[in-house]
N, C-alpha and C positions, 0 to 999 in steps of 0.2 A: 439510600434508605432501604430498609427491609420491606418485603412484599406486604406483610401484615400492617406495618406502619402506614404505608401508602394507602391501603384500602381503608384503614381507620380514618385517615384524613378525608378520603372521598365520602365515607359514611357520614362524617360530620357535616359535609356540605349537603348531603341528602336530608339529614335530620333538620338542618337549618331551613331547607326548602319546605319541608313539611310544616314546620312551625310558622313560616311565612304564609303558607297557604291557609293555615288555620286562622291566623290573624286577619287576613283579608276577608275570609268567609264570615267572620264575626263582625268586623267593623264596617264593611261596605255593602250597599244594596246590590242585589242581583239584577243583571240585565240580559236581554236576549243576545246570544252569541252569533257570530258569523261562522258558519260551519267550515268554509274554506280556510279562513284565517286560523281557526282553531286547529285544523289538520296540519297546516304548514308549521305553525308555532310548536305544536306537539312533536312533530318530527325533529325540528331543530333542538328541542329540549332533550329528547331521547338520545340524539347524536352526541350532545354535550355530556350527558351522563355516561354514555358508552365510552367516550374518549377519556373521561375522568377515571374510569376504572381500568383503563388500559395503560395508564401512565407508568405503572410499575415496570414496564418494559424499558423505560428510560432511567431506571434507578441509578445507572452509572454516570449519567450526565446530569449532575445535581443542579447546575445553573439552568439548563434547559427545562428540567423537570419543574423547578420552582416557577419559572415564567409561565409555562404551560398550565400548571396547576392554578395559579392566580387568574390567568386568562379564562380558563374554563369555569372557574368558580364565578367570576363576574358574568360570563355568558349564561351560566345556569340561572343565576338570580335574575339577570335582565330578561332572559327568555321566559322565565317563570312569571315575572310581573307582566310581561307582554301577553302571555296566555291568560292570566287571571283577569287582565284588562278586558278580555272578550266576554267575561262572565259577570264582572263586577265593576261598578262605577268608581274607579280609583280617584283619589284627589290629585290635584296638580303636582304636588311634591313627589308622589310616587310615579307619576307619568314622566317627570323630568329625571328622576332616579333611574327609571327603566331605560331611557335613552342614553344616559351617561354610562351606566353599567354595560349596556350592550355594545356601545361604540368603543369604550375603553377596552373591554374584553376582546373585541374583534381585532383592534389594532395591536394589542399585546400578543394575541394569538399569532398574528401574521409575523411579528418580530421574532417570536419564539420559534416559529417554523423555519424562518430564515437562519436563525442561529443553529437549529437542529441540522439543517441541510449542510451548513458550513462545517459543523463538527463531524458529521458523517463523511463528508468529502475528505476532510483532513485525516480521519481514521482510515478511510479506504486507501488514500495515497500512502500512508505509513505501512499498511499491510501489503500493498503492492510493492513498495520499496523493499520490505523485508523478504518478500517472496522471490525477489530477483537478486538478492545479495547473499554471497556466501558468508555465513555467520562467523566463521573462523578468521578468514583473511580480510574480510571487508571489501572484497572486489566482487564484480558480477559473477553469477553462477551460470551453469549450462543453459538454463531456461532463458535468462536475459541475453546471453550471447547468441543463441539461435534466433531469438526475436530480432536482435539488431542486424545480424547477418542477412536474414531474410529480407528485411527492409532495404538494407544497403545494396544487396545484389539485384533487387528489383529496380532500384534507381540506376545502377550501373549497366543494365541491359541497354540503356539509351546513351549513357556517357562513354562507354567503351574504355574505361580506365583499367590499367593493370592493377592487380592487387595480390597480396601474398598472405599466406597463413603459416604461422609457426606453431608447432606442437612441442611443448616443453615438459620434460619428465625428470624428476629428481633422481639422480643415480643412487642405487642401493638404499632406497628409502626404508625398505623393510628391515635392513640391517641396523639402520639408525634407530628405528623404533625398538627393535629387540635389544640393542645395546644400552640405549639411554632412557628408554621408556616413552610411552605415547605422549605425555605432556611436553617432553622435549621435542618430539616429532612434530607436534602442533606448532611449537614455536618456530621450528625450521620452515614449516609451510608459510607461516606469516612473514618471516624474513625473506623467503624466496619471492613471495608475491610482491613485497616492497622492492626487492632488487630488480624484478622484471619491470616494474613501473618506472624505476630510475633509468632503465635502458631504452625506454620507448620515446618516440617523438610525440609531439602534440597532435592529437587526433587519432593515434593508435588505440586499439581496444584490447584489453586483456580480461580473461575470465578463468575461473577454476572449474574444470570439467568434473572433477571428483578425484578423491585420493591424492596422489602426488602429481597429477597431470594438469597442466595449464595450456591455454590456447590464446594466440594473439592474432588479431586481424590488422594487417598493415594496409591502409587505404592508399590508393594511387601510388603503388610501390613496384619498382622493377626488381629484377634478380639481384643486382648489385646493392641496391638499397636494403633489400631484405637480408642479404649477407652481412652488411655492415651492422644492421640492427641486432641480428642474432648474435654476432660476436660481442657486441656491446653488452647484451644481456648476459652472455657467458662470463664475461669479465666482471660484471657487477656481482654475479653469484659467487665467483671464485674469491672475490675480495670480502665477501660476507663472513662475519664471525658471529657464531652463536655460542654462548657460554653454558657449560654444564659443570656444576661443582667447582666453579672458579677457573675452569680450564676452557680454552678456546677450541671450538670444534668447527672444522670446515666441511663444506659439502660441494658437490658439483652437480651439473645437470647436462642432459643431452637434448639437442633441439633438432627437429626435422622441419623442413620448410618446403613450400611449393608456391610457385608464382603462376598466375593464370594469364593467358593471352587469348583464350577462346571466347567467342561470343555466340550465344548468351552464356554467361557464367554459370557454373554449377558448383555450389559450395561443397556438396557431398563429395564430388570428385576431387576437388582441390584439397579437402581435408584428408581424404584417403591417401593422396599422394604425399602429403606432409607426414602422415602417420607412418607410411612405409619408409620415408626418409629418416624418421626417428629411430626405427628399428635398425637402419643402416648405421646410424650414429652409435647406437648401443653395441652393435656387433663389431664395430671398429675400435672399441676401447672406451667408449663413453667420453663425457666432458668435451663434446665437439658438436659441430653443426654440419648436417648434410642436407642437400637440397635436391629437389626434383621439379623440373619445369613442366607445366601443362602446355605443351606446344601444339595443341590441337588447332 
């Protein structure tokens, strides 16, 4: 709903409250009020009016807005009757109505707040998920990868398990973009991400660091297992076919790896070793795997 529409609805509630006050003032005799009760009930009423006019901030959550609007409307009327009851001798019907409206409004308000919290949590989880996923390939991004490795390395300071890092870079990716266009290059990135996932074991973790570079964390993995996984990834990428104008286009990748045996583990050091190994693979002709062990 639009801002003006929401405020118009709130204004109708205020108008109805004024009419109710006029009716009570005309129909019922005045009595001496209790100043403390009047103060408390007036505060409650003002809070309800304030919340009623702030509901426009929930205009995107229509179900929650409706529930809160009805709840606050009932609370406004119920609290208003309660306040007027301090000044005028209301009949039994209005006394009962006051209790019913206030109780119903309060219960509905609580339920609406619970729904509001659930919707907010769901939206927050979705935003968090989007913030940690690469929008093109659908795999985790650098932020998510660094978060996971930080947590995993902290755990492994006590477990003392070997682990490996693979840094994967698509060969001549700039030439692919220049020759076939960036949309085709994006498709290559998506297919390479899928090929990498096919080459991993259960529990391994892959992320896109940016551009044409990917990184893999191999948990509880020695040098031989890292070598086997890296070559499985290379084979998966080599078998990959991406089509452009009806013609099959192939691509290759280079992989640098490093396995840690030092305690405590230092991810930055391990990544740097894998990155240096990647440059070795590039300089030796690409489409290959080179490894460097952290034997500290």
